[in-house]
Each structure stands twice: as C-alpha cells, then as structure tokens.
C-alpha positions in Angstrom: -109.7 -86.0 -103.3 -108.6 -82.4 -102.8 -104.8 -82.2 -102.7 -103.1 -79.4 -100.8 -102.2 -77.7 -104.1 -105.7 -77.7 -105.4 -107.1 -76.5 -102.0 -104.6 -73.6 -102.2 -105.8 -72.6 -105.7 -109.5 -72.9 -104.6 -108.8 -70.6 -101.7 -107.1 -68.1 -104.0 -110.0 -68.2 -106.4 -112.5 -67.7 -103.6 -111.0 -64.2 -102.9 -111.6 -63.1 -106.5 -114.7 -61.4 -107.8 -117.1 -63.9 -109.4 -116.5 -62.6 -113.0 -112.7 -63.1 -112.5 -113.3 -66.6 -111.2 -115.3 -67.4 -114.3 -112.5 -66.1 -116.5 -109.9 -68.1 -114.6 -112.0 -71.3 -114.9 -112.5 -70.8 -118.5 -108.7 -70.4 -119.0 -108.1 -73.5 -117.0 -110.6 -75.5 -119.1 -108.9 -74.4 -122.3 -105.5 -75.2 -120.9 -106.5 -78.6 -119.7 -108.2 -79.4 -123.1 -104.9 -78.4 -124.8 -102.9 -80.7 -122.4 -105.3 -83.6 -123.1 -105.0 -83.0 -126.9 -101.2 -82.9 -126.7 -101.2 -86.2 -124.7 -103.4 -87.8 -127.3 -101.1 -86.6 -130.0 -98.0 -88.0 -128.2 -99.8 -91.4 -127.7 -100.8 -91.5 -131.4 -97.2 -90.6 -132.4 -95.8 -93.2 -130.1 -98.0 -95.9 -131.6 -96.9 -95.0 -135.2 -93.1 -95.2 -134.5 -92.9 -98.9 -135.7 -94.7 -98.0 -139.0 -92.5 -94.9 -139.5 -89.3 -97.0 -138.9 -90.5 -99.6 -141.4 -91.4 -97.0 -144.0 -88.0 -95.4 -143.6 -86.2 -98.8 -143.8 -88.2 -99.7 -146.9 -87.3 -96.3 -148.5 -83.6 -96.9 -147.9 -83.9 -100.3 -149.5 -85.6 -98.9 -152.6 -82.9 -96.2 -152.9 -80.2 -98.8 -152.6 -81.8 -100.9 -155.3 -82.0 -97.7 -157.6 -85.8 -97.9 -157.6 -86.3 -94.3 -156.5 -85.7 -90.9 -158.0 -85.0 -87.5 -156.3 -88.0 -85.5 -155.4 -88.7 -82.7 -157.9 -90.8 -80.1 -156.0 -91.8 -78.6 -159.4 -93.6 -81.8 -160.2 -95.9 -81.6 -157.1 
C-alpha cells in the first residue's frame, strides 16, 4: 500500500536524474538497514534486562558478604 508520504517521495524521486535516483535509493537502503540493526539491538538488550538485573543483584550480595575484591586494572 502506497501511503501519501511514500507517494510524495516517489514523485520527488521521479524528477531526479537516474544516477541521483540510484544514489538516493542506496542511501535509503543503508539507512533502513541501520534502523533494522538498531531495532534488533534494542530487542536483544530488552531481553537481557532480567539477566543483567540478576547479575547486579548477585554482585551486590557477594560484595556484602566480603567475597569480592576491588578491580585492579593493572591485573587485566
């Protein structure tokens, strides 16, 4: 289904030279791919929230019990 917004963009593109149309389409493809990748990352991050919360909770428990030591970046 062609929305009014998409129809407007198509009409704008039709007035451009073919080479410019190709460049615009390539930019749109790249931009859409980035949007999709970002959406996938956000979904993945959202699914990991419980695990991150549990890991943080466990770390706080270990600290409270004295079973942890400060991170020494020189030991990495």
